[in-house]
matplotlib code that plots the C-alpha trace (Angstrom):
import matplotlib.pyplot as plt

x = [80.3, 82.9, 85.3, 83.7, 80.4, 81.7, 81.1, 84.1, 82.6, 82.2, 85.7, 87.0, 85.1, 86.7, 90.2, 89.4, 88.4, 91.8, 94.5, 97.7, 96.9, 96.4, 95.5, 99.1, 99.6, 96.1, 96.9, 100.1, 98.1, 95.4, 97.9, 99.2, 96.1, 93.4, 90.5, 89.9, 88.2, 91.4, 93.5, 91.3, 91.5, 95.3, 97.7, 100.4, 103.0, 101.3, 100.9, 104.5, 105.7, 104.3, 106.4, 105.6, 103.7, 105.5, 104.7, 102.7, 100.5, 100.0, 98.9, 96.4, 94.9, 94.8, 93.1, 90.7, 87.6, 88.9, 90.0, 86.9, 83.2, 82.2, 78.6, 78.2, 79.8, 77.5, 74.5, 75.6, 75.9, 72.4, 70.8, 72.2, 71.1, 74.7, 76.1, 79.7, 81.6, 84.7, 87.1, 85.3, 82.0, 80.9, 80.3, 83.6, 85.4, 87.6, 90.4, 90.5, 91.2, 94.4, 96.2, 99.0, 96.8, 93.1, 90.8, 89.8, 86.1, 84.1, 81.2, 78.6, 75.8, 73.7, 74.3, 77.2, 76.2, 78.3, 78.5, 80.4, 83.4, 84.0, 85.3, 87.1, 88.5, 87.9, 90.0, 91.4, 91.9, 89.5, 90.2, 89.2, 88.3, 85.2, 87.1, 88.0, 84.5, 82.9, 85.4, 84.9, 81.1, 81.3, 83.6, 81.6, 78.4, 79.9, 81.7, 78.7, 76.4, 78.6, 78.1, 81.2, 81.1, 82.7, 84.7, 85.8, 86.3, 83.3, 85.7, 85.0, 85.8, 86.6, 85.3, 81.9, 81.6, 82.4, 79.8, 77.2, 77.9, 77.5, 74.2, 72.9, 73.5, 71.4, 74.6, 76.5, 79.0, 80.8, 82.2, 85.0, 85.4, 88.3, 86.2, 83.6, 80.1, 78.8, 81.3, 80.9, 83.3, 82.9, 79.6, 78.2, 78.3, 75.7, 72.9, 75.1, 75.9, 72.2, 71.5, 74.3, 73.2, 69.5, 69.9, 72.8, 75.5, 77.1, 79.1, 81.8, 84.5, 87.0, 86.8, 84.6, 81.3, 82.4, 86.0, 86.7, 88.4, 92.2, 95.1, 96.4, 93.1, 92.9, 95.9, 94.5, 91.2, 93.1, 94.5, 91.0, 89.9, 92.8, 92.6, 88.9, 89.4, 90.7, 92.0, 92.4, 91.6, 93.1, 91.1, 92.8, 95.4, 98.3, 101.8, 101.1, 97.8, 96.2, 95.0, 98.6, 99.1, 96.1, 97.6, 100.9, 99.2, 97.3, 100.5, 102.2, 99.2, 99.7, 96.5, 96.2, 96.5, 94.9, 95.0, 93.2, 95.6, 95.2, 96.7, 100.5, 100.3, 97.6, 98.8, 95.8, 96.9, 100.6, 100.1, 98.0, 100.4, 103.3, 101.6, 101.2, 104.8, 105.7, 103.7, 100.0, 97.8, 96.3, 92.5, 90.1, 86.9, 85.6, 85.9, 89.7, 89.2, 86.2, 88.2, 90.9, 88.3, 86.7, 90.1, 91.1, 87.9, 88.1, 91.5, 90.3, 88.3, 87.5, 86.1, 82.4, 81.6, 81.7, 78.1, 76.8, 76.0, 72.5, 70.0, 68.7, 65.4, 62.7, 63.5, 62.6, 60.8, 64.0, 65.8, 63.0, 62.9, 66.7, 66.5, 63.7, 65.8, 68.6, 66.9, 68.1, 71.8, 72.8, 75.4, 74.0, 76.1, 75.1, 74.1, 71.7, 70.2, 69.8, 68.0, 65.8, 64.7, 64.7, 66.4, 69.2, 72.8, 73.5, 70.3, 71.2, 74.8, 73.5, 70.7, 73.1, 75.3, 72.4, 71.6, 75.3, 75.3, 72.2, 74.1, 71.5, 73.7, 77.4, 79.5, 81.8, 84.7, 83.7, 80.6, 78.7, 76.3, 74.7, 71.8, 72.9, 69.6]
y = [90.4, 90.0, 92.8, 93.6, 94.2, 96.8, 100.5, 102.9, 103.9, 100.3, 99.5, 102.5, 101.4, 98.0, 99.5, 101.6, 98.5, 96.9, 97.4, 99.3, 100.4, 104.2, 107.0, 107.7, 104.1, 104.0, 107.2, 105.6, 102.5, 104.6, 106.4, 103.1, 101.0, 103.7, 102.7, 101.3, 98.3, 97.6, 97.8, 95.1, 92.9, 93.3, 90.4, 90.5, 90.8, 93.9, 95.5, 95.0, 96.8, 100.0, 102.2, 101.7, 98.4, 95.5, 91.8, 92.0, 94.9, 93.2, 90.0, 92.0, 93.6, 90.5, 88.5, 91.3, 89.0, 86.8, 89.7, 92.0, 91.7, 94.4, 93.4, 93.7, 97.2, 98.3, 97.0, 99.1, 102.2, 101.6, 100.8, 104.0, 106.2, 107.3, 108.4, 107.9, 110.7, 110.0, 112.5, 111.9, 113.3, 116.9, 117.7, 116.3, 119.3, 120.8, 121.8, 118.4, 116.8, 118.8, 117.6, 115.1, 112.2, 112.9, 110.3, 107.4, 108.0, 110.1, 108.5, 111.2, 111.4, 114.4, 116.4, 118.1, 121.2, 123.3, 126.0, 123.6, 124.0, 127.4, 125.9, 127.5, 125.1, 126.1, 123.9, 123.9, 122.0, 119.5, 121.0, 124.6, 127.6, 129.7, 132.3, 129.7, 128.2, 131.6, 132.6, 129.4, 129.7, 133.4, 132.8, 129.7, 131.8, 134.7, 132.7, 130.5, 133.5, 135.1, 132.0, 130.0, 126.4, 125.8, 122.7, 121.0, 117.6, 117.1, 116.7, 118.0, 121.6, 124.0, 121.8, 121.4, 125.1, 126.0, 123.6, 124.9, 128.5, 127.6, 125.9, 128.8, 131.1, 128.9, 128.3, 125.3, 123.1, 119.9, 117.6, 115.3, 112.5, 110.1, 106.9, 105.3, 106.8, 103.7, 104.3, 108.0, 109.5, 111.1, 109.3, 112.2, 114.3, 112.1, 114.7, 117.4, 115.1, 114.5, 118.2, 118.7, 115.8, 116.8, 120.0, 122.0, 120.2, 116.8, 114.5, 112.8, 110.1, 108.5, 105.3, 102.3, 102.3, 100.3, 101.5, 102.3, 105.4, 104.9, 107.0, 107.0, 107.9, 111.4, 112.9, 111.4, 113.1, 116.4, 116.4, 116.3, 119.2, 121.3, 120.1, 120.8, 124.4, 127.6, 128.7, 127.3, 129.2, 127.9, 129.3, 127.9, 125.3, 124.3, 123.8, 120.1, 119.9, 118.1, 121.5, 122.6, 119.5, 120.6, 124.1, 122.7, 120.6, 123.6, 125.6, 122.8, 122.8, 126.5, 127.5, 130.5, 130.0, 132.3, 132.2, 134.0, 135.3, 134.5, 135.4, 134.8, 133.1, 130.7, 127.2, 126.8, 129.8, 128.9, 127.1, 129.8, 132.5, 130.6, 130.2, 134.0, 134.4, 132.1, 133.9, 132.9, 136.0, 137.3, 137.7, 139.6, 139.0, 137.1, 140.2, 139.7, 136.3, 137.3, 140.1, 137.6, 135.1, 137.6, 138.4, 134.7, 133.7, 136.8, 135.5, 132.0, 132.0, 128.3, 128.4, 129.3, 132.8, 133.3, 133.3, 136.7, 137.3, 136.3, 139.2, 139.9, 138.3, 139.4, 138.9, 135.7, 135.6, 135.3, 137.9, 140.3, 139.7, 140.4, 143.4, 144.9, 144.2, 146.4, 149.6, 152.9, 153.5, 151.9, 149.1, 145.8, 142.9, 139.5, 138.4, 141.3, 140.1, 136.6, 137.8, 140.3, 137.8, 134.6, 132.8, 130.3, 131.7, 129.6, 130.9, 134.5, 134.1, 132.7, 135.3, 138.1, 136.8, 136.9, 140.5, 141.4, 140.0, 142.1, 145.2, 145.8, 145.1, 145.6, 143.7, 145.7, 144.5, 142.6, 140.9, 144.2, 144.8, 148.0, 148.6, 150.2, 151.0]
z = [64.8, 62.0, 61.1, 57.7, 59.4, 61.8, 61.2, 61.7, 65.1, 66.3, 65.2, 67.2, 70.2, 69.9, 69.6, 72.7, 74.7, 74.0, 76.7, 76.1, 72.5, 72.9, 70.4, 69.2, 68.1, 66.5, 64.6, 63.1, 62.2, 60.6, 58.5, 57.1, 56.9, 56.3, 58.6, 62.1, 60.5, 58.5, 61.7, 63.3, 60.2, 59.7, 60.3, 63.0, 60.3, 58.8, 62.2, 63.3, 60.2, 61.7, 63.9, 67.6, 67.1, 68.6, 68.6, 71.9, 70.6, 67.2, 69.0, 71.1, 68.1, 65.8, 68.7, 69.6, 69.4, 72.2, 74.4, 74.4, 74.2, 71.7, 71.6, 75.4, 75.3, 72.5, 74.5, 77.5, 75.4, 74.0, 77.4, 79.0, 76.1, 75.4, 72.1, 71.0, 69.1, 67.0, 65.4, 62.1, 63.6, 62.9, 66.6, 67.8, 69.3, 66.6, 68.9, 70.5, 67.1, 66.8, 70.0, 69.8, 71.2, 70.6, 72.2, 70.0, 71.0, 73.4, 75.2, 75.7, 78.2, 77.2, 74.1, 72.4, 70.3, 67.9, 70.5, 72.8, 70.6, 72.3, 75.5, 78.4, 81.0, 84.6, 87.0, 90.5, 93.7, 95.2, 98.7, 98.3, 100.4, 100.3, 98.3, 95.6, 95.5, 95.1, 92.4, 90.4, 90.6, 89.6, 86.6, 85.5, 85.6, 83.7, 81.0, 80.3, 80.3, 77.6, 75.4, 76.1, 77.2, 80.7, 80.5, 83.8, 85.4, 87.7, 90.7, 94.1, 94.9, 92.1, 89.3, 91.0, 91.6, 88.0, 86.7, 89.1, 88.1, 84.4, 85.0, 87.1, 84.2, 81.9, 79.8, 78.7, 80.5, 79.7, 82.4, 81.4, 83.9, 84.6, 84.6, 82.5, 82.6, 84.3, 87.2, 87.6, 90.1, 92.6, 93.2, 95.2, 92.1, 90.3, 90.9, 89.3, 86.4, 85.9, 85.8, 83.2, 81.0, 81.2, 79.3, 80.4, 78.4, 78.6, 80.7, 78.6, 78.9, 76.7, 78.8, 78.3, 80.2, 83.2, 83.4, 87.1, 88.3, 88.5, 89.4, 85.8, 84.3, 85.7, 83.9, 80.7, 81.5, 82.1, 78.6, 77.2, 79.4, 78.2, 74.6, 74.3, 75.4, 73.8, 77.3, 80.8, 83.9, 87.2, 90.1, 93.2, 93.5, 95.8, 94.4, 93.8, 92.0, 89.0, 88.0, 87.4, 85.2, 83.1, 82.9, 81.8, 79.1, 77.9, 77.6, 75.7, 73.3, 72.7, 74.5, 76.8, 80.6, 83.1, 86.9, 89.8, 92.4, 96.1, 99.4, 99.4, 102.8, 101.8, 100.7, 98.5, 96.4, 96.0, 92.8, 91.1, 92.3, 90.9, 87.6, 87.4, 88.4, 85.5, 82.8, 83.2, 82.9, 86.1, 85.8, 88.1, 86.2, 83.2, 81.0, 81.0, 79.3, 77.1, 75.4, 74.4, 73.2, 70.9, 69.4, 69.1, 67.3, 65.0, 63.9, 63.2, 60.0, 60.1, 63.6, 64.1, 65.3, 69.1, 70.4, 71.6, 75.2, 76.0, 76.4, 79.8, 80.7, 83.1, 86.7, 88.4, 91.7, 93.8, 91.7, 92.2, 96.0, 96.2, 94.0, 96.1, 99.3, 97.9, 99.0, 97.5, 97.1, 100.3, 100.5, 101.8, 103.1, 101.8, 105.3, 105.5, 102.2, 103.4, 106.5, 104.5, 101.8, 104.0, 101.1, 101.5, 101.2, 98.1, 96.4, 97.3, 95.9, 92.6, 92.2, 92.9, 90.1, 87.8, 88.8, 88.3, 84.8, 84.0, 85.2, 87.9, 90.9, 91.7, 94.2, 96.5, 98.6, 101.7, 100.2, 100.0, 97.2, 95.8, 93.3, 90.1, 88.5]

ax = plt.figure().add_subplot(projection="3d")
ax.plot(x, y, z, "-o")
ax.set_aspect("equal")
plt.show()
């Protein structure tokens, strides 16, 4: 395929396949040369006249045909049914365009919708406690139910719980992974990725299809999670955690950072508690974030209107069973409800969240629940 025959999207994919180029250098070259096709067609002399482009980088770009197999990558994209978004596309997240180093391209498994521009990142540790998992699931559910897109990294622990909560609400979630979509990591989250891509959102990556997970790729992934989102919520994290890197990146981008407090003697909460100590806003429920989001979007005339909360729907079979089990005005422990309904604990937790969002049930301290209406 010759350079004049390339579309701007194909040329961006080609640049993304080249090693050690990066979005900042490409942005400088685009400013000088005008298009990604022009970058690939430029001579080494033209390229080295651009700030930050040395002889080695110029040689890599000018010899791109010998270094990469663009046709093979395009075939992989087509075979897997992926789409590729670039910053010129309408549905490319508008906040992500504004960061210092936006990705050259986003490989998308699933669908990105205009509503996905309203993102809130929910992140935390891979090694989490029951407290952290339940909090992430609850916040993911509530934020997605309110019409926001829950953005996270598909990692074990908090990320997984946040995605699951968003899916349980019937809302939207986007998983940004630190590998190519053909090398999904962690592999045990493939069923979750399939659920997201099949209608609940999208799994995305800036890396070529078969790019393997590497230590350096996850901090790069984190900047996309933070850059996509209007705010970042850290649920549970120790003092050394990738989630804190994401929070730091969000703060540098001028985005709001929130954190859920934890016990002061619990190592898994030291990072979040320290964030609060350093200025992150302490949150106790999703309403603390949603109020700020409404204000933020009302002050941004070019951003689309924040979606309204979804109206309550008739109760499903499991919801009705739980609602009926909450007799009168008595408090019921979650274990009692599991025994009374004979439903799995995970199902009871999800359905109780649904009933809470419909203002029909309230959670009390100690995992007790009471019927409101």
